[in-house]
mmCIF file of the N, C-alpha and C atoms, coordinates in Angstrom:
data_MODEL
# 
_entry.id   MODEL 
# 
loop_
_atom_site.group_PDB 
_atom_site.id 
_atom_site.type_symbol 
_atom_site.label_atom_id 
_atom_site.label_alt_id 
_atom_site.label_comp_id 
_atom_site.label_asym_id 
_atom_site.label_entity_id 
_atom_site.label_seq_id 
_atom_site.pdbx_PDB_ins_code 
_atom_site.Cartn_x 
_atom_site.Cartn_y 
_atom_site.Cartn_z 
_atom_site.occupancy 
_atom_site.B_iso_or_equiv 
_atom_site.pdbx_formal_charge 
_atom_site.auth_seq_id 
_atom_site.auth_comp_id 
_atom_site.auth_asym_id 
_atom_site.auth_atom_id 
_atom_site.pdbx_PDB_model_num 
ATOM 1   N N  . MET A 1 1  ? -33.147 40.858 -26.658 1.00 0.00 ? 1  MET A N  1 
ATOM 2   C CA . MET A 1 1  ? -34.329 40.306 -27.287 1.00 0.00 ? 1  MET A CA 1 
ATOM 3   C C  . MET A 1 1  ? -35.558 41.027 -26.732 1.00 0.00 ? 1  MET A C  1 
ATOM 4   N N  . THR A 1 2  ? -36.394 41.536 -27.595 1.00 0.00 ? 2  THR A N  1 
ATOM 5   C CA . THR A 1 2  ? -37.613 42.222 -27.179 1.00 0.00 ? 2  THR A CA 1 
ATOM 6   C C  . THR A 1 2  ? -38.771 41.237 -27.198 1.00 0.00 ? 2  THR A C  1 
ATOM 7   N N  . HIS A 1 3  ? -39.491 41.197 -26.105 1.00 0.00 ? 3  HIS A N  1 
ATOM 8   C CA . HIS A 1 3  ? -40.634 40.286 -25.988 1.00 0.00 ? 3  HIS A CA 1 
ATOM 9   C C  . HIS A 1 3  ? -41.909 41.080 -25.802 1.00 0.00 ? 3  HIS A C  1 
ATOM 10  N N  . GLU A 1 4  ? -42.994 40.598 -26.393 1.00 0.00 ? 4  GLU A N  1 
ATOM 11  C CA . GLU A 1 4  ? -44.329 41.092 -26.088 1.00 0.00 ? 4  GLU A CA 1 
ATOM 12  C C  . GLU A 1 4  ? -44.999 39.995 -25.280 1.00 0.00 ? 4  GLU A C  1 
ATOM 13  N N  . TRP A 1 5  ? -45.040 40.206 -23.980 1.00 0.00 ? 5  TRP A N  1 
ATOM 14  C CA . TRP A 1 5  ? -45.485 39.176 -23.050 1.00 0.00 ? 5  TRP A CA 1 
ATOM 15  C C  . TRP A 1 5  ? -47.000 39.144 -22.929 1.00 0.00 ? 5  TRP A C  1 
ATOM 16  N N  . HIS A 1 6  ? -47.532 37.953 -22.701 1.00 0.00 ? 6  HIS A N  1 
ATOM 17  C CA . HIS A 1 6  ? -48.952 37.784 -22.383 1.00 0.00 ? 6  HIS A CA 1 
ATOM 18  C C  . HIS A 1 6  ? -49.092 36.581 -21.462 1.00 0.00 ? 6  HIS A C  1 
ATOM 19  N N  . LYS A 1 7  ? -50.160 36.583 -20.693 1.00 0.00 ? 7  LYS A N  1 
ATOM 20  C CA . LYS A 1 7  ? -50.408 35.480 -19.770 1.00 0.00 ? 7  LYS A CA 1 
ATOM 21  C C  . LYS A 1 7  ? -50.706 34.213 -20.554 1.00 0.00 ? 7  LYS A C  1 
ATOM 22  N N  . SER A 1 8  ? -50.092 33.142 -20.176 1.00 0.00 ? 8  SER A N  1 
ATOM 23  C CA . SER A 1 8  ? -50.331 31.866 -20.824 1.00 0.00 ? 8  SER A CA 1 
ATOM 24  C C  . SER A 1 8  ? -51.764 31.415 -20.595 1.00 0.00 ? 8  SER A C  1 
ATOM 25  N N  . SER A 1 9  ? -52.388 30.893 -21.630 1.00 0.00 ? 9  SER A N  1 
ATOM 26  C CA . SER A 1 9  ? -53.754 30.382 -21.488 1.00 0.00 ? 9  SER A CA 1 
ATOM 27  C C  . SER A 1 9  ? -53.789 29.156 -20.586 1.00 0.00 ? 9  SER A C  1 
ATOM 28  N N  . TYR A 1 10 ? -52.640 28.550 -20.318 1.00 0.00 ? 10 TYR A N  1 
ATOM 29  C CA . TYR A 1 10 ? -52.554 27.378 -19.443 1.00 0.00 ? 10 TYR A CA 1 
ATOM 30  C C  . TYR A 1 10 ? -52.478 27.755 -17.965 1.00 0.00 ? 10 TYR A C  1 
ATOM 31  N N  . SER A 1 11 ? -52.360 29.055 -17.655 1.00 0.00 ? 11 SER A N  1 
ATOM 32  C CA . SER A 1 11 ? -52.179 29.479 -16.269 1.00 0.00 ? 11 SER A CA 1 
ATOM 33  C C  . SER A 1 11 ? -53.443 29.365 -15.432 1.00 0.00 ? 11 SER A C  1 
ATOM 34  N N  . GLY A 1 12 ? -54.598 29.463 -16.048 1.00 0.00 ? 12 GLY A N  1 
ATOM 35  C CA . GLY A 1 12 ? -55.842 29.402 -15.299 1.00 0.00 ? 12 GLY A CA 1 
ATOM 36  C C  . GLY A 1 12 ? -56.038 30.642 -14.454 1.00 0.00 ? 12 GLY A C  1 
ATOM 37  N N  . ASN A 1 13 ? -56.860 30.531 -13.414 1.00 0.00 ? 13 ASN A N  1 
ATOM 38  C CA . ASN A 1 13 ? -57.167 31.672 -12.547 1.00 0.00 ? 13 ASN A CA 1 
ATOM 39  C C  . ASN A 1 13 ? -56.696 31.444 -11.128 1.00 0.00 ? 13 ASN A C  1 
ATOM 40  N N  . THR A 1 14 ? -55.574 30.777 -10.961 1.00 0.00 ? 14 THR A N  1 
ATOM 41  C CA . THR A 1 14 ? -55.098 30.439 -9.622  1.00 0.00 ? 14 THR A CA 1 
ATOM 42  C C  . THR A 1 14 ? -54.238 31.529 -8.998  1.00 0.00 ? 14 THR A C  1 
ATOM 43  N N  . GLY A 1 15 ? -53.833 32.525 -9.795  1.00 0.00 ? 15 GLY A N  1 
ATOM 44  C CA . GLY A 1 15 ? -52.923 33.546 -9.292  1.00 0.00 ? 15 GLY A CA 1 
ATOM 45  C C  . GLY A 1 15 ? -51.467 33.181 -9.489  1.00 0.00 ? 15 GLY A C  1 
ATOM 46  N N  . HIS A 1 16 ? -51.204 31.941 -9.877  1.00 0.00 ? 16 HIS A N  1 
ATOM 47  C CA . HIS A 1 16 ? -49.846 31.476 -10.182 1.00 0.00 ? 16 HIS A CA 1 
ATOM 48  C C  . HIS A 1 16 ? -49.714 31.471 -11.697 1.00 0.00 ? 16 HIS A C  1 
ATOM 49  N N  . CYS A 1 17 ? -49.264 32.586 -12.236 1.00 0.00 ? 17 CYS A N  1 
ATOM 50  C CA . CYS A 1 17 ? -49.303 32.773 -13.679 1.00 0.00 ? 17 CYS A CA 1 
ATOM 51  C C  . CYS A 1 17 ? -47.936 32.677 -14.328 1.00 0.00 ? 17 CYS A C  1 
ATOM 52  N N  . VAL A 1 18 ? -47.975 32.227 -15.553 1.00 0.00 ? 18 VAL A N  1 
ATOM 53  C CA . VAL A 1 18 ? -46.802 32.179 -16.398 1.00 0.00 ? 18 VAL A CA 1 
ATOM 54  C C  . VAL A 1 18 ? -47.079 33.092 -17.577 1.00 0.00 ? 18 VAL A C  1 
ATOM 55  N N  . GLU A 1 19 ? -46.088 33.901 -17.943 1.00 0.00 ? 19 GLU A N  1 
ATOM 56  C CA . GLU A 1 19 ? -46.199 34.732 -19.128 1.00 0.00 ? 19 GLU A CA 1 
ATOM 57  C C  . GLU A 1 19 ? -45.318 34.135 -20.208 1.00 0.00 ? 19 GLU A C  1 
ATOM 58  N N  . VAL A 1 20 ? -45.784 34.233 -21.441 1.00 0.00 ? 20 VAL A N  1 
ATOM 59  C CA . VAL A 1 20 ? -45.016 33.721 -22.569 1.00 0.00 ? 20 VAL A CA 1 
ATOM 60  C C  . VAL A 1 20 ? -44.961 34.757 -23.680 1.00 0.00 ? 20 VAL A C  1 
ATOM 61  N N  . CYS A 1 21 ? -44.011 34.580 -24.546 1.00 0.00 ? 21 CYS A N  1 
ATOM 62  C CA . CYS A 1 21 ? -43.868 35.371 -25.753 1.00 0.00 ? 21 CYS A CA 1 
ATOM 63  C C  . CYS A 1 21 ? -43.413 34.425 -26.846 1.00 0.00 ? 21 CYS A C  1 
ATOM 64  N N  . GLU A 1 22 ? -44.310 34.113 -27.765 1.00 0.00 ? 22 GLU A N  1 
ATOM 65  C CA . GLU A 1 22 ? -43.969 33.180 -28.829 1.00 0.00 ? 22 GLU A CA 1 
ATOM 66  C C  . GLU A 1 22 ? -43.289 33.900 -29.983 1.00 0.00 ? 22 GLU A C  1 
ATOM 67  N N  . GLY A 1 23 ? -42.417 33.184 -30.628 1.00 0.00 ? 23 GLY A N  1 
ATOM 68  C CA . GLY A 1 23 ? -41.689 33.679 -31.786 1.00 0.00 ? 23 GLY A CA 1 
ATOM 69  C C  . GLY A 1 23 ? -40.669 32.638 -32.183 1.00 0.00 ? 23 GLY A C  1 
ATOM 70  N N  . VAL A 1 24 ? -39.617 33.055 -32.846 1.00 0.00 ? 24 VAL A N  1 
ATOM 71  C CA . VAL A 1 24 ? -38.533 32.132 -33.189 1.00 0.00 ? 24 VAL A CA 1 
ATOM 72  C C  . VAL A 1 24 ? -37.979 31.514 -31.912 1.00 0.00 ? 24 VAL A C  1 
ATOM 73  N N  . VAL A 1 25 ? -37.929 32.314 -30.867 1.00 0.00 ? 25 VAL A N  1 
ATOM 74  C CA . VAL A 1 25 ? -37.581 31.862 -29.526 1.00 0.00 ? 25 VAL A CA 1 
ATOM 75  C C  . VAL A 1 25 ? -38.759 32.207 -28.634 1.00 0.00 ? 25 VAL A C  1 
ATOM 76  N N  . THR A 1 26 ? -39.238 31.248 -27.864 1.00 0.00 ? 26 THR A N  1 
ATOM 77  C CA . THR A 1 26 ? -40.344 31.486 -26.941 1.00 0.00 ? 26 THR A CA 1 
ATOM 78  C C  . THR A 1 26 ? -39.778 31.795 -25.569 1.00 0.00 ? 26 THR A C  1 
ATOM 79  N N  . GLY A 1 27 ? -40.187 32.939 -25.032 1.00 0.00 ? 27 GLY A N  1 
ATOM 80  C CA . GLY A 1 27 ? -39.780 33.325 -23.687 1.00 0.00 ? 27 GLY A CA 1 
ATOM 81  C C  . GLY A 1 27 ? -40.834 32.884 -22.687 1.00 0.00 ? 27 GLY A C  1 
ATOM 82  N N  . VAL A 1 28 ? -40.395 32.424 -21.522 1.00 0.00 ? 28 VAL A N  1 
ATOM 83  C CA . VAL A 1 28 ? -41.294 31.974 -20.457 1.00 0.00 ? 28 VAL A CA 1 
ATOM 84  C C  . VAL A 1 28 ? -40.797 32.577 -19.156 1.00 0.00 ? 28 VAL A C  1 
ATOM 85  N N  . ARG A 1 29 ? -41.709 33.174 -18.380 1.00 0.00 ? 29 ARG A N  1 
ATOM 86  C CA . ARG A 1 29 ? -41.321 33.735 -17.084 1.00 0.00 ? 29 ARG A CA 1 
ATOM 87  C C  . ARG A 1 29 ? -42.486 33.661 -16.101 1.00 0.00 ? 29 ARG A C  1 
ATOM 88  N N  . ASP A 1 30 ? -42.158 33.720 -14.841 1.00 0.00 ? 30 ASP A N  1 
ATOM 89  C CA . ASP A 1 30 ? -43.112 33.705 -13.734 1.00 0.00 ? 30 ASP A CA 1 
ATOM 90  C C  . ASP A 1 30 ? -43.544 35.142 -13.472 1.00 0.00 ? 30 ASP A C  1 
ATOM 91  N N  . THR A 1 31 ? -44.858 35.403 -13.485 1.00 0.00 ? 31 THR A N  1 
ATOM 92  C CA . THR A 1 31 ? -45.331 36.766 -13.284 1.00 0.00 ? 31 THR A CA 1 
ATOM 93  C C  . THR A 1 31 ? -45.029 37.287 -11.885 1.00 0.00 ? 31 THR A C  1 
ATOM 94  N N  . GLN A 1 32 ? -44.892 36.403 -10.923 1.00 0.00 ? 32 GLN A N  1 
ATOM 95  C CA . GLN A 1 32 ? -44.631 36.847 -9.550  1.00 0.00 ? 32 GLN A CA 1 
ATOM 96  C C  . GLN A 1 32 ? -43.142 37.036 -9.273  1.00 0.00 ? 32 GLN A C  1 
ATOM 97  N N  . ASN A 1 33 ? -42.291 36.617 -10.196 1.00 0.00 ? 33 ASN A N  1 
ATOM 98  C CA . ASN A 1 33 ? -40.840 36.717 -10.004 1.00 0.00 ? 33 ASN A CA 1 
ATOM 99  C C  . ASN A 1 33 ? -40.138 37.159 -11.285 1.00 0.00 ? 33 ASN A C  1 
ATOM 100 N N  . ARG A 1 34 ? -40.668 38.175 -11.932 1.00 0.00 ? 34 ARG A N  1 
ATOM 101 C CA . ARG A 1 34 ? -40.096 38.639 -13.201 1.00 0.00 ? 34 ARG A CA 1 
ATOM 102 C C  . ARG A 1 34 ? -38.627 39.030 -13.075 1.00 0.00 ? 34 ARG A C  1 
ATOM 103 N N  . GLU A 1 35 ? -38.247 39.518 -11.901 1.00 0.00 ? 35 GLU A N  1 
ATOM 104 C CA . GLU A 1 35 ? -36.869 39.973 -11.702 1.00 0.00 ? 35 GLU A CA 1 
ATOM 105 C C  . GLU A 1 35 ? -35.859 38.824 -11.772 1.00 0.00 ? 35 GLU A C  1 
ATOM 106 N N  . LEU A 1 36 ? -36.337 37.588 -11.697 1.00 0.00 ? 36 LEU A N  1 
ATOM 107 C CA . LEU A 1 36 ? -35.446 36.434 -11.772 1.00 0.00 ? 36 LEU A CA 1 
ATOM 108 C C  . LEU A 1 36 ? -35.107 36.048 -13.212 1.00 0.00 ? 36 LEU A C  1 
ATOM 109 N N  . GLY A 1 37 ? -35.690 36.745 -14.173 1.00 0.00 ? 37 GLY A N  1 
ATOM 110 C CA . GLY A 1 37 ? -35.366 36.491 -15.564 1.00 0.00 ? 37 GLY A CA 1 
ATOM 111 C C  . GLY A 1 37 ? -36.373 35.597 -16.248 1.00 0.00 ? 37 GLY A C  1 
ATOM 112 N N  . GLN A 1 38 ? -35.930 35.016 -17.335 1.00 0.00 ? 38 GLN A N  1 
ATOM 113 C CA . GLN A 1 38 ? -36.823 34.219 -18.167 1.00 0.00 ? 38 GLN A CA 1 
ATOM 114 C C  . GLN A 1 38 ? -36.071 33.024 -18.725 1.00 0.00 ? 38 GLN A C  1 
ATOM 115 N N  . LEU A 1 39 ? -36.842 32.099 -19.206 1.00 0.00 ? 39 LEU A N  1 
ATOM 116 C CA . LEU A 1 39 ? -36.307 30.935 -19.890 1.00 0.00 ? 39 LEU A CA 1 
ATOM 117 C C  . LEU A 1 39 ? -36.625 31.115 -21.369 1.00 0.00 ? 39 LEU A C  1 
ATOM 118 N N  . ASP A 1 40 ? -35.615 31.100 -22.219 1.00 0.00 ? 40 ASP A N  1 
ATOM 119 C CA . ASP A 1 40 ? -35.813 31.207 -23.664 1.00 0.00 ? 40 ASP A CA 1 
ATOM 120 C C  . ASP A 1 40 ? -35.648 29.831 -24.291 1.00 0.00 ? 40 ASP A C  1 
ATOM 121 N N  . VAL A 1 41 ? -36.673 29.428 -25.047 1.00 0.00 ? 41 VAL A N  1 
ATOM 122 C CA . VAL A 1 41 ? -36.713 28.091 -25.629 1.00 0.00 ? 41 VAL A CA 1 
ATOM 123 C C  . VAL A 1 41 ? -36.935 28.225 -27.140 1.00 0.00 ? 41 VAL A C  1 
ATOM 124 N N  . PRO A 1 42 ? -36.133 27.548 -27.967 1.00 0.00 ? 42 PRO A N  1 
ATOM 125 C CA . PRO A 1 42 ? -36.392 27.570 -29.409 1.00 0.00 ? 42 PRO A CA 1 
ATOM 126 C C  . PRO A 1 42 ? -37.823 27.094 -29.699 1.00 0.00 ? 42 PRO A C  1 
ATOM 127 N N  . ALA A 1 43 ? -38.475 27.731 -30.637 1.00 0.00 ? 43 ALA A N  1 
ATOM 128 C CA . ALA A 1 43 ? -39.883 27.468 -30.928 1.00 0.00 ? 43 ALA A CA 1 
ATOM 129 C C  . ALA A 1 43 ? -40.198 25.984 -31.168 1.00 0.00 ? 43 ALA A C  1 
ATOM 130 N N  . PRO A 1 44 ? -39.391 25.241 -31.924 1.00 0.00 ? 44 PRO A N  1 
ATOM 131 C CA . PRO A 1 44 ? -39.739 23.816 -32.129 1.00 0.00 ? 44 PRO A CA 1 
ATOM 132 C C  . PRO A 1 44 ? -39.779 23.017 -30.822 1.00 0.00 ? 44 PRO A C  1 
ATOM 133 N N  . GLU A 1 45 ? -38.875 23.319 -29.904 1.00 0.00 ? 45 GLU A N  1 
ATOM 134 C CA . GLU A 1 45 ? -38.863 22.619 -28.618 1.00 0.00 ? 45 GLU A CA 1 
ATOM 135 C C  . GLU A 1 45 ? -40.076 23.015 -27.773 1.00 0.00 ? 45 GLU A C  1 
ATOM 136 N N  . TRP A 1 46 ? -40.463 24.282 -27.838 1.00 0.00 ? 46 TRP A N  1 
ATOM 137 C CA . TRP A 1 46 ? -41.654 24.755 -27.108 1.00 0.00 ? 46 TRP A CA 1 
ATOM 138 C C  . TRP A 1 46 ? -42.896 24.031 -27.632 1.00 0.00 ? 46 TRP A C  1 
ATOM 139 N N  . THR A 1 47 ? -43.018 23.940 -28.955 1.00 0.00 ? 47 THR A N  1 
ATOM 140 C CA . THR A 1 47 ? -44.155 23.252 -29.562 1.00 0.00 ? 47 THR A CA 1 
ATOM 141 C C  . THR A 1 47 ? -44.168 21.785 -29.155 1.00 0.00 ? 47 THR A C  1 
ATOM 142 N N  . ALA A 1 48 ? -43.009 21.146 -29.143 1.00 0.00 ? 48 ALA A N  1 
ATOM 143 C CA . ALA A 1 48 ? -42.922 19.741 -28.728 1.00 0.00 ? 48 ALA A CA 1 
ATOM 144 C C  . ALA A 1 48 ? -43.364 19.572 -27.277 1.00 0.00 ? 48 ALA A C  1 
ATOM 145 N N  . LEU A 1 49 ? -42.956 20.487 -26.407 1.00 0.00 ? 49 LEU A N  1 
ATOM 146 C CA . LEU A 1 49 ? -43.358 20.421 -25.002 1.00 0.00 ? 49 LEU A CA 1 
ATOM 147 C C  . LEU A 1 49 ? -44.875 20.537 -24.867 1.00 0.00 ? 49 LEU A C  1 
ATOM 148 N N  . LEU A 1 50 ? -45.470 21.516 -25.543 1.00 0.00 ? 50 LEU A N  1 
ATOM 149 C CA . LEU A 1 50 ? -46.925 21.689 -25.462 1.00 0.00 ? 50 LEU A CA 1 
ATOM 150 C C  . LEU A 1 50 ? -47.658 20.464 -25.995 1.00 0.00 ? 50 LEU A C  1 
ATOM 151 N N  . ASN A 1 51 ? -47.193 19.918 -27.102 1.00 0.00 ? 51 ASN A N  1 
ATOM 152 C CA . ASN A 1 51 ? -47.832 18.715 -27.658 1.00 0.00 ? 51 ASN A CA 1 
ATOM 153 C C  . ASN A 1 51 ? -47.719 17.539 -26.696 1.00 0.00 ? 51 ASN A C  1 
ATOM 154 N N  . ALA A 1 52 ? -46.585 17.386 -26.048 1.00 0.00 ? 52 ALA A N  1 
ATOM 155 C CA . ALA A 1 52 ? -46.400 16.305 -25.079 1.00 0.00 ? 52 ALA A CA 1 
ATOM 156 C C  . ALA A 1 52 ? -47.335 16.495 -23.886 1.00 0.00 ? 52 ALA A C  1 
ATOM 157 N N  . MET A 1 53 ? -47.499 17.731 -23.435 1.00 0.00 ? 53 MET A N  1 
ATOM 158 C CA . MET A 1 53 ? -48.376 18.002 -22.296 1.00 0.00 ? 53 MET A CA 1 
ATOM 159 C C  . MET A 1 53 ? -49.828 17.744 -22.650 1.00 0.00 ? 53 MET A C  1 
ATOM 160 N N  . ARG A 1 54 ? -50.210 18.054 -23.863 1.00 0.00 ? 54 ARG A N  1 
ATOM 161 C CA . ARG A 1 54 ? -51.596 17.831 -24.284 1.00 0.00 ? 54 ARG A CA 1 
ATOM 162 C C  . ARG A 1 54 ? -51.940 16.344 -24.320 1.00 0.00 ? 54 ARG A C  1 
ATOM 163 N N  . SER A 1 55 ? -50.971 15.509 -24.655 1.00 0.00 ? 55 SER A N  1 
ATOM 164 C CA . SER A 1 55 ? -51.231 14.078 -24.756 1.00 0.00 ? 55 SER A CA 1 
ATOM 165 C C  . SER A 1 55 ? -51.001 13.332 -23.446 1.00 0.00 ? 55 SER A C  1 
ATOM 166 N N  . TRP A 1 56 ? -50.611 14.050 -22.417 1.00 0.00 ? 56 TRP A N  1 
ATOM 167 C CA . TRP A 1 56 ? -50.303 13.455 -21.128 1.00 0.00 ? 56 TRP A CA 1 
ATOM 168 C C  . TRP A 1 56 ? -51.511 13.032 -20.400 1.00 0.00 ? 56 TRP A C  1 
# 
């Protein structure tokens, strides 16, 4: 799977960043530990997670 990664807008400026790649499958990875791989989440579940976090 090819990803075009970008820093998540939710990461802020703390230096603890998350990179994401949205698509049919959303990839999520830690910028400081890229070698550990990524978490791939189906887009509907990713959207549900973000919506839940916004209402938290």
